[in-house]
C-alpha positions in Angstrom: -79.1 12.9 -16.4 -76.1 11.1 -14.7 -73.8 13.9 -13.0 -70.8 12.9 -15.7 -72.8 15.0 -17.9 -73.2 17.6 -15.7 -69.4 18.4 -15.7 -68.9 17.1 -19.0 -71.6 19.6 -20.6 -69.6 22.9 -19.7 -66.0 21.4 -21.0 -67.4 20.2 -24.2 -66.5 23.5 -26.0 -62.9 22.5 -25.0 -62.4 19.5 -25.9 -63.5 19.6 -29.4 -61.0 23.0 -29.4 -58.6 20.0 -27.9 -58.7 17.4 -30.9 -58.1 19.8 -34.2 -55.3 21.1 -32.3 -53.6 17.6 -32.8 -55.3 16.7 -36.6 -58.6 18.0 -38.6 -61.4 15.8 -38.1 -64.4 14.5 -39.4 -68.1 14.4 -37.0 -67.2 10.5 -36.5 -63.9 10.6 -35.6 -64.1 13.1 -33.5 -66.5 11.4 -30.9 -64.1 8.4 -31.3 -60.9 10.1 -30.4 -62.8 11.4 -27.1 -64.1 7.8 -26.4 -60.7 6.4 -27.3 -58.4 9.3 -25.2 -61.2 9.7 -21.8 -61.3 5.7 -21.2 -64.5 5.5 -22.5 -66.0 7.9 -19.4 -66.2 10.8 -22.3 -69.0 10.0 -25.2 -69.9 13.1 -26.2 -73.6 12.5 -29.4 -72.9 13.5 -33.2 -75.8 15.4 -31.9 -75.1 16.7 -29.9 -71.9 17.6 -30.7 -72.4 19.2 -34.4 -74.9 22.4 -33.6 -71.4 22.9 -31.3 -68.7 22.5 -34.4 -70.8 24.6 -35.7 -71.0 28.2 -33.3 -68.0 27.4 -33.3 -67.4 27.6 -36.8 -69.9 30.9 -36.3 -66.9 32.4 -34.4 -64.2 31.2 -36.6 -62.2 29.2 -34.1 -62.7 26.0 -36.5 -63.6 25.7 -40.3 -64.2 23.1 -42.8 -64.2 21.3 -45.8 -64.9 18.5 -47.3 -62.8 15.8 -48.5 -63.8 11.8 -50.1 -63.4 9.6 -47.5 -63.1 5.7 -48.7 -63.5 5.6 -52.1 -67.4 6.6 -50.1 -69.5 9.8 -50.0 -67.8 13.0 -48.9 -66.7 13.9 -44.9 -66.9 17.0 -43.5 -63.0 17.9 -41.3 -63.1 20.0 -39.6 -60.0 22.2 -38.8 -59.2 24.9 -36.2 -57.4 28.3 -36.8 -55.2 30.1 -35.4 -58.1 32.2 -33.3 -59.2 28.7 -32.3 -55.7 27.9 -30.7 -55.6 31.2 -28.5 -59.1 29.8 -27.7 -58.1 27.0 -26.1 -55.9 28.1 -24.2 -58.1 31.0 -22.5 -60.1 27.5 -21.4 -57.3 25.5 -20.6 -55.7 28.3 -18.4 -59.9 28.5 -17.0 -61.0 25.0 -16.4 -57.4 24.9 -14.5 -58.2 27.6 -12.4 -61.5 26.5 -11.6 -59.9 22.8 -11.5 -57.6 23.0 -8.5 -60.1 25.5 -6.5 -62.7 21.7 -6.5 -59.2 19.8 -6.2 -58.2 22.4 -3.3 -61.6 22.8 -1.4 -62.0 18.8 -1.3 -58.9 18.2 -0.1 -59.2 21.0 2.6 -59.8 19.0 6.5 -61.7 21.0 8.5 -60.2 21.6 12.1 -62.3 20.7 14.8 -63.5 24.4 16.4 -64.0 25.0 11.8 -66.9 21.5 12.9 -68.2 22.8 15.8 -68.9 26.8 14.8 -70.8 24.7 11.7 -72.7 23.5 13.5 
């Protein structure tokens, strides 16, 4: 597992909810939106995405419905529910707090005394 995958793993639920907050989507469409907006830095594979979508449905954060697509088979579209939007707000808030903490640590400049004490 590469480093990006490690960071991505804990964020997929938030990213799925974020995409669905903009529009109802079917699975492959979700993966393409994430790939496009992240300029290819985040790739979500469908086999790993569906179990998360199913868990979100079980928690009543999203729902699904079937619709014909381009005269072909029916596609399953996912829709964010009110509780899903609330959960997304909580996830974004927690992410922002952690991101700010990490950023502060990464940008912290140690003084000479602190560097000496660490030895």
